[in-house]
C-alpha positions in Angstrom: 0.0 0.0 0.0 1.2 3.5 -0.9 0.8 5.9 2.1 -0.3 9.4 0.8 -1.9 10.8 3.9 0.7 13.6 4.3 -0.4 14.9 0.9 -3.8 15.8 2.4 -5.7 15.0 -0.8 -8.8 14.6 1.4 -9.7 15.1 5.0 -12.1 12.9 6.9 -13.7 14.0 10.1 -15.9 11.9 12.4 -18.9 14.0 13.5 -21.2 11.4 15.2 -21.5 7.7 16.1 -24.9 6.0 16.1 -26.0 2.4 16.8 -28.7 0.4 15.1 -28.9 -3.0 16.8 -25.6 -4.7 15.7 -24.7 -2.0 13.2 -22.5 0.9 14.1 -22.8 4.0 11.9 -20.0 6.5 11.7 -21.2 9.9 10.3 -18.3 11.6 8.6 -17.6 14.7 6.7 -15.2 14.5 3.7 -13.3 17.5 2.4 -11.9 16.8 -1.0 -8.7 18.8 -1.7 -8.2 16.9 -5.0 -11.3 17.4 -7.2 -10.4 14.3 -9.3 -11.2 11.9 -6.5 -14.8 10.5 -6.7 -16.3 9.5 -3.4 -17.7 6.3 -5.0 -14.1 5.1 -5.6 -13.2 5.4 -1.9 -12.8 2.2 0.1 -12.8 2.3 3.9 -11.1 -0.4 6.0 -10.8 -1.1 9.8 -7.1 -1.7 10.1 -5.6 -3.2 13.3 -2.3 -2.6 15.0 -0.3 -5.0 12.8 -1.6 -3.4 9.6 -4.2 -6.0 8.7 -7.6 -5.0 7.3 -10.3 -6.9 9.2 -13.4 -5.3 7.9 -14.5 -3.2 4.8 -17.0 -0.5 5.9 -20.0 0.4 3.7 -20.0 3.9 2.5 -23.2 5.8 1.7 -23.9 9.3 0.7 -26.1 11.6 2.9 -25.8 15.1 1.5 -23.2 17.5 0.3 -20.0 16.6 2.0 -21.7 14.3 4.6 -21.4 10.5 4.4 -22.1 7.4 6.6 -19.7 4.5 7.2 -21.6 1.4 8.4 -20.2 -1.8 10.0 -22.0 -4.9 11.2 -19.9 -5.9 14.2 -21.2 -9.5 14.1 -20.1 -10.0 10.5 -16.9 -8.5 9.1 -17.6 -10.1 5.7 -16.0 -13.5 6.7 -18.9 -14.8 8.8 -17.2 -13.7 12.1 -17.3 -10.9 14.5 -14.7 -8.1 14.1 -11.6 -9.7 15.8 -10.1 -8.3 19.0 -7.6 -5.5 18.6 -7.3 -1.8 18.2 -8.5 -0.3 14.9 -8.1 2.9 12.9 -10.3 3.7 9.9 -8.3 4.3 6.7 -9.6 5.6 3.4 -8.1 4.1 0.2 -8.4 4.4 -3.5 -6.9 1.3 -5.1 -3.5 0.6 -3.4 -3.2 4.2 -2.1 -4.0 5.2 1.5 -5.3 8.7 1.3 -6.7 9.6 4.7 -7.2 8.4 8.3 -10.5 9.1 10.1 -10.2 11.6 13.0 -12.7 13.2 15.3 -13.8 16.8 14.6 -13.0 19.5 17.1 -16.3 21.2 16.2 -18.4 18.1 17.0 -17.3 16.7 20.4 -18.5 13.0 20.9 -18.9 11.3 24.2 -16.9 8.3 23.3 -17.6 6.5 26.5 -21.4 6.9 25.9 -21.1 5.5 22.4 -19.1 2.4 23.4 -21.1 -0.8 23.8 -20.9 -4.2 25.7 -22.6 -7.2 24.1 -23.2 -10.1 26.5 -23.6 -13.6 25.3 -23.3 -17.2 26.7 -26.1 -16.4 29.1 -24.2 -13.4 30.4 -21.0 -15.3 31.2 -19.0 -13.6 28.3 -18.9 -10.2 26.8 -17.9 -8.6 23.5 -16.9 -5.0 24.1 -16.4 -2.1 21.6 -14.7 0.9 23.0 -14.2 4.2 21.1 -11.5 6.6 22.1 -9.2 9.3 20.8 -5.5 8.7 20.7 -3.2 11.3 22.2 -2.1 13.8 19.6 -1.3 17.5 19.9 -2.7 18.6 16.5 -5.3 16.0 15.5 -7.9 13.7 17.2 -7.0 10.3 15.8 -10.0 8.0 16.2 -9.6 4.5 17.5 -11.9 1.5 18.0 -10.9 -1.1 20.5 -12.4 -4.6 20.5 -12.2 -6.9 23.5 -13.7 -10.2 24.5 -13.8 -11.3 28.1 -15.2 -14.2 30.2 -16.8 -14.2 33.6 -14.3 -14.5 36.5 -14.2 -17.9 38.2 -13.0 -16.5 41.5 -13.9 -18.7 44.4 -13.7 -21.9 42.5 -10.9 -24.4 42.8 -8.0 -24.2 40.4 -7.8 -26.6 37.5 -5.4 -28.8 39.4 -7.5 -28.9 42.5 -10.7 -29.3 40.5 -9.3 -32.4 38.8 -8.3 -34.0 42.1 -11.6 -33.1 43.6 -13.5 -34.8 40.8 -11.5 -38.0 40.9 -9.3 -39.6 38.3 -12.1 -41.3 36.4 -14.2 -38.2 36.0 -11.1 -36.2 35.0 -10.4 -38.6 32.2 -14.0 -38.5 31.1 -14.0 -34.7 31.3 -10.9 -34.1 29.2 -10.8 -37.1 26.9 -14.2 -38.7 26.8 -16.9 -36.0 27.0 -19.8 -36.5 24.7 -18.9 -33.6 22.4 -15.3 -34.6 22.1 -16.3 -38.2 21.3 -18.9 -37.0 18.7 -16.4 -34.7 17.1 -13.9 -37.5 16.7 -16.6 -39.8 15.5 -17.6 -37.3 12.8 -13.9 -37.1 11.6 -13.8 -40.9 11.5 -17.0 -41.2 9.5 -16.0 -38.3 7.3 -12.8 -40.0 6.2 -14.8 -43.2 5.3 -17.5 -41.3 3.3 -15.6 -38.4 1.8 -15.6 -39.7 -1.7 -19.2 -40.8 -1.7 -20.9 -37.7 -0.3 -21.1 -35.5 -3.4 -24.4 -37.1 -4.3 -25.8 -37.4 -0.8 -28.2 -34.8 0.6 -29.4 -34.6 4.2 -32.7 -32.9 5.2 -32.4 -32.2 8.9 -34.3 -30.7 11.7 -33.5 -30.6 15.4 -36.8 -29.0 16.3 -39.4 -31.7 15.4 -39.7 -35.4 15.1 -40.7 -35.2 11.4 -39.6 -32.9 8.6 -42.2 -30.2 7.7 -42.6 -27.0 5.9 -39.8 -26.0 3.5 -37.8 -29.2 4.0 -40.8 -31.4 3.2 -41.7 -29.4 0.1 -38.1 -29.7 -1.4 -37.8 -33.4 -0.6 -41.2 -34.1 -2.2 -40.4 -32.0 -5.3 -37.0 -33.8 -5.7 -38.9 -37.1 -5.6 -41.4 -35.9 -8.1 -38.6 -35.0 -10.5 -37.1 -38.4 -10.0 -33.9 -37.0 -8.4 -34.0 -39.6 -5.7 -32.6 -42.0 -8.3 -29.5 -39.9 -8.8 -29.1 -38.6 -5.3 -29.1 -40.4 -2.0 -31.6 -38.5 0.1 -31.3 -38.8 3.9 -33.7 -37.6 6.6 -32.9 -36.7 10.2 -35.8 -35.4 12.3 -35.3 -35.1 16.1 -36.7 -32.8 18.7 -33.2 -32.5 20.2 -33.5 -28.8 20.8 -36.0 -29.4 23.6 -35.6 -33.1 24.5 -32.6 -35.3 25.5 -31.6 -37.9 22.9 -30.1 -41.4 23.2 -26.5 -42.2 22.3 -27.9 -44.3 19.4 -29.7 -41.3 18.1 -26.6 -39.1 18.3 -24.4 -41.7 16.5 -27.0 -42.0 13.7 -27.1 -38.3 13.3 -23.3 -37.9 13.2 -23.0 -40.7 10.6 -25.6 -38.9 8.4 -23.8 -35.6 8.8 -20.5 -37.2 7.8 -22.0 -38.9 4.9 -23.6 -35.8 3.4 -22.1 -33.3 1.0 -25.1 -31.0 1.3 -27.3 -30.4 4.3 -30.7 -28.6 4.4 -32.0 -27.1 7.7 -35.2 -25.5 8.6 -34.2 -23.8 11.8 -31.4 -23.4 14.3 -29.6 -26.8 14.8 -27.8 -26.7 18.2 -25.5 -29.6 17.3 -23.8 -27.4 14.7 -23.0 -24.8 17.4 -20.2 -27.0 18.5 -19.7 -29.5 15.7 -17.6 -28.0 12.8 -18.4 -29.6 9.5 -15.8 -30.2 6.8 -15.2 -27.1 4.6 -16.5 -28.8 1.4 -19.9 -29.5 3.0 -22.6 -27.1 1.9 -25.2 -26.1 4.5 -28.4 -24.4 3.4 -30.9 -22.7 5.7 -34.5 -23.1 4.5 -35.8 -20.9 7.4 -39.2 -22.0 8.6 -40.7 -18.5 8.9 -41.3 -15.7 6.4 -40.4 -12.2 7.4 -42.0 -11.1 10.6 -40.9 -8.5 13.1 -39.1 -10.3 15.8 -35.4 -10.1 16.2 -33.6 -13.4 16.5 -30.1 -14.8 16.1 -27.4 -12.2 15.8 -30.0 -9.5 15.2 -30.6 -9.6 19.0 -26.9 -10.0 20.0 -26.3 -8.9 23.5 -29.7 -10.0 24.7 -30.4 -13.1 26.7 -30.4 -16.3 24.6 -28.4 -14.8 21.7 -25.9 -16.9 19.9 -22.2 -17.0 20.6 -19.7 -15.6 18.1 -19.3 -19.0 16.6 -22.5 -20.8 16.1 -24.5 -23.0 13.7 -25.4 -19.9 11.6 -21.8 -19.3 10.7 -21.7 -22.6 8.7 -24.4 -21.6 6.3 -23.4 -21.6 2.6 -26.7 -20.1 1.6 -30.0 -19.2 3.1 -33.3 -18.3 1.3 -35.8 -15.5 1.4 -39.0 -14.3 -0.4 -37.3 -11.4 -2.1 -33.9 -9.7 -2.6 -35.2 -6.6 -0.7 -35.7 -8.5 2.5 -32.6 -10.6 2.3 -30.8 -8.3 4.8 -33.4 -9.2 7.4 -32.2 -12.8 7.2 -28.5 -12.2 6.7 -28.5 -10.0 9.9 -30.0 -12.9 11.9 -27.6 -15.5 10.6 -24.4 -13.3 10.6 -23.7 -14.0 6.9 -23.4 -11.7 3.8 -26.5 -10.3 2.1 -25.8 -11.9 -1.3 -25.7 -15.4 0.2 -29.4 -15.1 1.0 -31.1 -16.3 -2.2 -34.5 -14.9 -3.2 -36.0 -18.2 -4.2 -39.2 -17.8 -2.3 -40.5 -20.2 0.3 -40.9 -23.8 -0.9 -43.7 -24.5 1.5 -45.8 -22.0 -0.3 -45.8 -24.0 -3.6 -48.7 -26.0 -2.3 -50.3 -23.0 -0.7 -50.4 -21.2 -4.1 -51.6 -24.2 -6.0 -55.2 -23.5 -7.2 -56.3 -27.2 -7.1 -55.1 -27.6 -3.6 -56.8 -24.4 -2.5 -60.1 -25.4 -3.9 -60.0 -28.8 -2.3 -58.9 -27.5 1.1 -61.5 -24.7 1.1 -64.3 -27.2 0.5 -63.0 -29.4 3.3 -62.8 -26.4 5.7 -66.4 -25.4 5.2 -67.5 -29.0 5.9 -65.3 -29.2 9.0 -66.4 -25.8 10.3 -70.0 -25.3 9.0 -70.5 -22.1 11.1 -68.3 -20.4 8.5 -70.7 -21.0 5.6 -72.2 -17.8 4.4 -70.2 -15.7 6.9 -67.2 -13.5 6.9 -64.4 -15.1 8.8 -62.1 -13.4 11.3 -58.9 -15.4 12.2 -57.4 -14.4 15.6 -53.9 -15.8 15.4 -51.3 -14.1 17.6 -47.8 -15.4 18.6 -47.1 -16.8 22.1 -45.8 -15.0 25.2 -43.1 -16.4 27.5 -39.5 -17.3 27.2 -39.7 -20.7 25.5 -41.9 -23.7 24.5 -42.3 -24.8 28.1 -43.4 -21.4 29.4 -45.5 -20.3 26.4 -48.9 -18.8 27.0 -51.3 -16.1 25.8 -53.1 -13.7 28.2 -56.7 -14.6 27.3 -58.0 -12.2 29.9 -57.3 -9.3 27.5 -59.9 -10.6 25.1 -63.4 -9.1 25.8 -65.3 -12.1 24.3 -68.7 -10.4 25.0 -67.8 -7.2 23.2 -66.2 -9.1 20.3 -69.3 -11.3 20.0 -71.6 -8.3 19.9 -69.6 -6.6 17.1 -69.7 -9.8 15.0 -73.4 -9.4 14.6 -74.8 -11.6 11.8 -71.9 -10.9 9.5 -68.9 -12.5 11.2 -67.6 -15.6 12.9 -64.2 -15.9 14.7 -61.7 -18.7 14.5 -59.1 -18.7 17.3 -55.8 -20.2 16.3 -53.0 -19.8 18.9 -49.3 -20.5 18.4 -48.6 -24.3 18.6 -46.5 -23.8 21.8 -49.6 -22.4 23.6 -51.2 -25.6 25.1 -54.0 -23.9 27.1 -57.2 -23.9 25.0 -59.1 -20.7 24.3 -61.6 -20.1 27.1 -64.6 -19.5 24.9 -67.8 -19.1 26.9 -70.4 -21.7 25.9 -73.0 -19.0 25.0 -70.7 -17.6 22.3 -70.0 -21.0 20.6 -72.3 -20.2 17.7 -69.8 -17.5 16.5 -66.5 -18.4 18.2 -64.5 -21.6 17.7 -61.1 -22.8 18.9 -59.3 -24.3 15.9 -55.9 -25.0 17.6 -56.1 -28.7 16.7 -56.1 -27.8 13.0 -52.6 -28.6 11.8 -51.9 -26.0 9.1 -52.6 -22.3 9.7 -52.0 -21.5 6.0 -55.0 -23.6 5.0 -57.2 -21.4 7.2 -56.2 -18.3 5.3 -58.2 -19.5 2.3 -61.5 -18.9 4.2 -60.3 -15.9 6.3 -61.5 -12.4 5.5 -59.7 -10.5 8.3 -56.5 -11.6 10.2 -55.9 -10.4 13.7 -52.3 -11.0 14.8 -49.4 -9.2 16.5 -45.8 -10.0 15.8 -46.2 -13.3 14.1 -44.7 -14.1 10.8 -48.0 -15.6 9.6 -48.6 -12.2 7.9 -46.1 -13.3 5.2 -48.3 -16.0 3.8 -51.6 -14.3 4.5 -50.5 -11.1 2.6 -50.8 -13.0 -0.6 -54.5 -13.4 0.0 -54.7 -9.6 -0.5 -57.1 -9.3 2.5 -57.0 -6.9 5.4 -55.2 -7.3 8.7 -55.3 -5.8 12.2 -52.5 -5.9 14.7 -53.2 -6.2 18.5 -49.9 -5.0 19.9 -50.9 -4.3 23.5 -47.3 -5.1 24.8 -45.3 -3.5 22.0 -42.9 -1.7 24.4 -42.3 -4.8 26.6 -41.9 -7.0 23.5 -39.4 -4.6 21.9 -37.2 -4.7 25.0 -37.4 -8.5 25.5 -37.3 -9.7 21.9 -36.6 -6.6 19.9 -37.6 -5.7 16.4 -35.3 -5.8 13.4 -37.3 -3.1 11.7 -39.7 -0.3 12.8 -43.0 -2.1 13.8 -45.6 0.5 12.9 -43.9 1.2 9.5 -43.7 -2.5 8.6 -47.0 -3.9 9.9 -49.3 -4.3 6.8 -52.4 -3.1 8.6 -53.8 -1.0 11.4 -51.9 -1.3 14.7 -54.0 -1.2 17.9 -52.6 -0.9 21.4 -55.5 -2.1 23.5 -58.6 -4.3 22.9 -60.9 -1.3 22.8 -58.9 0.2 19.9 -58.9 -3.2 18.2 -62.7 -3.5 18.4 -63.2 0.1 17.2 -61.0 -0.6 14.1 -62.9 -3.8 13.5 -66.3 -2.0 13.8 -65.3 0.8 11.5 -63.4 -1.4 9.1 -60.3 0.8 9.6 -57.8 -1.7 8.3 -55.3 0.6 6.5 -55.5 -1.9 3.7 -53.1 0.0 1.4 -50.2 -1.3 3.4 -50.9 -4.9 2.3 -50.1 -4.1 -1.4 -46.8 -2.4 -0.3 -45.9 -5.4 1.8 -46.4 -7.8 -1.0 -44.3 -5.8 -3.5 -41.4 -5.6 -1.0 -41.5 -9.2 0.2 -42.1 -11.3 -2.9 -40.0 -11.5 -6.1 -42.0 -14.5 -7.3 -45.6 -15.3 -6.7 -45.9 -18.8 -8.1 -45.7 -22.4 -7.1 -42.1 -23.0 -8.2 -40.0 -22.0 -5.2 -39.0 -25.6 -4.6 -37.7 -25.9 -8.2 -35.7 -22.7 -7.7 -34.1 -24.2 -4.6 -33.3 -27.4 -6.4 -32.0 -25.7 -9.6 -30.1 -22.9 -8.0 -28.5 -24.8 -5.1 -28.6 -28.6 -5.7 -27.9 -28.4 -9.5 -25.8 -25.3 -9.2 -27.7 -23.4 -11.9 -27.6 -20.0 -10.1 -28.9 -17.0 -12.1 -26.0 -15.2 -13.6 -26.7 -11.9 -11.9 -26.8 -13.4 -8.4 -23.7 -15.4 -9.1 -21.9 -12.3 -10.2 -22.9 -10.5 -7.0 -21.5 -13.4 -4.9 -18.3 -13.4 -6.9 -17.8 -9.6 -6.5 -18.1 -9.8 -2.7 -15.8 -12.8 -2.6 -13.2 -10.9 -4.5 -13.5 -7.9 -2.2 -12.9 -10.1 0.8 -9.9 -11.8 -0.8 -8.5 -8.4 -1.7 -9.0 -7.2 1.9 -7.1 -10.2 3.3 -4.2 -9.5 0.9 -3.9 -5.8 1.8 -0.8 -4.9 4.0 -1.0 -1.6 5.8 1.9 -2.5 8.2 4.8 -1.0 6.4 3.1 2.4 5.7 2.1 2.6 9.3 5.6 1.8 10.5 7.0 4.4 8.1 4.5 7.0 9.3 5.3 6.3 13.0 9.0 6.5 12.2 8.6 9.9 10.5 6.6 11.2 13.4 9.3 10.2 15.8 11.9 12.0 13.6 9.8 15.1 13.6 9.7 15.2 17.4 13.5 14.8 17.8 
């Protein structure tokens, strides 16, 4: 790298630091001394103390000489957090270093206030980002310091004492024969045996359920319909291991299937892959079970209780999928991967949902199953659960004024109550209202119910994704939006993103229902943003783009461009220019 900072071709001043979940935004002002320099040609790197670039910051224009540098601290482009170290931000054009970012005397920033601590591992570890100004008589050199720390074990025996305390047998088991160590070694053993065979072996895997469902099921069935089960060995692994203990036999079977597979499809977080590193040549594809809702999850809620560790299952994804290119960043943020690796194939599970023959058959069956819906407009009350997990999941039924709701239904409406599958307590519908209210929790597929639904009432659930394609109105009962935003968080502004009227108490909800104040125009906007394809061929796109490697040329080019940018970043060497600059500064002080 050629160091040209002393030429003062441009001056970069930091005027503010802002946080947006896991994104830190540096607002800067750039003064161009050389008018031939185009701001679009500038590249900004976070460079550590040994001259290595560890992140490429995204530059966006604000107005006049004001710009914004953005950095996702959980993904520096290589599916990892920004490594520990002290960083300066350097501006480059090609192989020339033109400027270093410094704070502006005119815009004092409280660096301590802008620094952040992100706890993980249930609060036992922390990832810290500290901003400060390095001592300098003339400038205010900006620095960013990254530190990771673990909880102190003060009061516990030392390692040596601990081993003696546990006894020799337990020590041997702890250090050489623990379950995870054994399973890792078993994976390596099985992997060597199966390495040559696995290019044509595909595993469809879930650790959340005892059977494959949703997107996994749709892709498997489509491959079988296309006769691909004759060319490929298709394996299935379905366990509820995320919530229930598994036998040794079950673990060994899973490890064998993982080692035998060259491609693995998931539908959710797989805890086993948090600690089991797969071979580099294995492709892992996340067919996320939900569409695009509001709730933060994964790295989007980093620093909150239950968030992933810096290394997790998500880091092993080769690709993920989404409904459209415009919402791909919602998913890449959750998984801690790059935007272009989230492919806009659409959701495979919606192939059947959008099939007209299937819709006709299911609609007829639903009217037979729930005859009170015949000749009526149907309201589907389908919120998500409250509580920390599946075991504690509930919904506060006391908030529902059944009598008022029943009165407003009149002769026009009936209401189906479909709670989240984790909510085990039935809806307490008074017997006298049973001619208009019905609990349909036992019905297996909520998407089917959308066919006969005229109005959906929900809150933060991702069921709005599928329902929006019905082009029918929605109401949002967000009585606990503030509490929910603190406990779970939103990855986008709730009111702006909800495709319908947002109500904050049951009285408001009933008034919107009575006056038909649905803000329906938001539905059309939602569909345009969230769906690149509205057809029944999402499974085919997953198969063609990923399994057969027939990626659209434009998407493949975008992936290649980012890969080249990352490779270039890794090759850059800022060390010698930094050493030369420090040497010159020392000479000037002598």
